[in-house]
C-alpha positions, 0 to 999 in steps of 0.5 A: 748168412743174414738168415742165420743171424737173423735166425739167433736173434730172434731165437736171443730174444725170445729166450731173453725175455722168458728170463727178464719175466721170470724174474718179474714174477719172482717178485710176484712169488716172493710178495705171495709165497706162504712161508709157513708150507713143507708139502712133500707132496709139492716135493714131490710131484715130478716136473719138466726139467727147466729148459735147455736154452734157458740153462745156456744161457746161465738161468738157475731152476725155481724151487715150488711154491704155494703161494697164497691170495693177499686181500688186495688179490681177492678184490678182482679173483680172476685178475689174481688166477692169470698171474698164478697161472702165467706165474705157472707158464713161466715156470714149468719146472716147479709147483704152484699150486694154492695153499686152499688148493687149485681151487679158490684162493680162499 
């Protein structure tokens, strides 16, 4: 019984940590959002659904976004690209793409 409770606690901890990271990622997305986007290609791109454990814990799917590098991001391109890739991992149900495409964000 102790093993079952421990496994459940690990499972719950993993997904609640993921949800916490997603909430922090939403702040980053709002800061880097490109407000003029209306790309049909992003909407039509097939993406997996939100993982069921996240849905079970009350998490809602986010919408696909175009992001733009801010002035401070242009000084440290590798950090910006790493954070963008982390955001993609946190939001598997979304298409996260640079305004300028996926090469360099400017």
